[in-house]
N, C-alpha and C positions, 0 to 999 in steps of 0.2 A: 636538391632547391636546386629552384630554377630562378635565374635575374634575366631574364625577360628575353621576347623574344631571341629563338637559339641560343642562347647560352645558360649551358649546364653545366654546374659543379657538383661533382657526385662528395657527402657527405656519408666519409662510419656514424652510422649508431651503434650504442650504447645497444646492448642485452636486457639492458637492467635501466632503467631512471635513476637518472640521484635524485634519495628522497633519503626517509626516515631510514633507519636500520630496521632488518625484519629477522629476529629470531626462532630460532626453530630447533630440535631435537635433532632431525635428520634429516640430509639432503642430500639424492641424487644430484649430484652437478649433470646439466641436460648436454643432448645431442653426442652420447657418448666422450664427452667432454673436451669437442669440438672446441676450434677457442675461434667460432666464426658468432656460437652463439654466444659464450663467459669469458671477460674480463675479468679486469679489477672490478670495476662496481661493484659485479657481479658480487667476488666477496665483499667489497666495504658495505651491499644494505643487507644480502644473506650469510647472514652468523648463524651458526650452527658448535655441535660439538664435535658433531660427524658426519663426515663428508662421505659420502660413496664414488668413486670416479670408476667407470667404465671404460669399452674400447679398447681392444689391443688388433687397431689394425693400421702401422705406421703411415704403410700408404696413401691413408685417408686422412691421418693426424693424430690420429687416436685412439692417443690420450694425446692431449698436444702440451709439447715442456711450455708455451705461453698461457695456458689455461694453469698449470700449477704453480710457474713462477709470480701469475695474476694471484694466489692465494694467498702467499707470501705475505706480496705487496699489498692487499687488502687487508690482512691480516691483522700488518705492519702497525695500518692505520684505527685499530680499535682500540677504544679508551683502555679495558679489560686484557690480561693476560693468560682466559679462560684457556681451559684443557680443550684443544682439538684434536680428535683423531680421520685421518684419513683412513680408507678401502676401498681398497685395488682390486676389483673384478677381475682382475688379468696381472699372471708376472709377463709385465712389457719391458724390453730395450731404452723405451724410454722413460718410465717409474722404474726403473734402477738405473739407473743412467743422472737422475734426479737425485735421488736419492742419497746419490754419493756423493750430487758434486752443493749441496746444500743443505747436507745435513749440521753444520754449527746453526744455519739459521732458521732450520727446524728445531731445536732446541733451544734456541734464545728466543721464542714466538710460541711456546710450551704447544709444537703441531707432534706428530706422533706417525705415524706409518705402521697400519697393521697387516702382519703377515699373517697368510691366511695356511693353519698347520693341522687343521680339520677337514675330515674326507667325510661327505652327507653319502650316505649309500639306499638308491631309494630300487627297488625294483632290478630295471636291466641297464639303474646308472647312477655312476659317481659323480661330486662335484666336491669343489674345495666349498669349506663352508666358517664363518664368524660369529658369537652369538655377542650381542650391543645390547644392556640394561638399559634401559633408560628410567 
């Protein structure tokens, strides 16, 4: 934002502008769950039964602890305590630490984190998988 010639002021914009909530069944958290694109406002507005958390690059802050904390803060402001399921695509240190540190708050907010115990084998590759019924 500019305030006259030569005077500039940086303002951090939210990824999702304020407004009424949107309800979805399944949401992929954008940009590998990086905090540059997802904040508390995202979770206050984009409400889902399932959130997919991708990212497996700690050097790039993916997934971001700040994004996971934003989920808790945003969901705490919902009017209802509907169940939310978090589906991580990778087993990351950030996810494990966040899960341990915030487990009680997750329970209070009715948030469940899925751990994939299934593996899909297709031709010459295999990968973890989970089934979601909508």
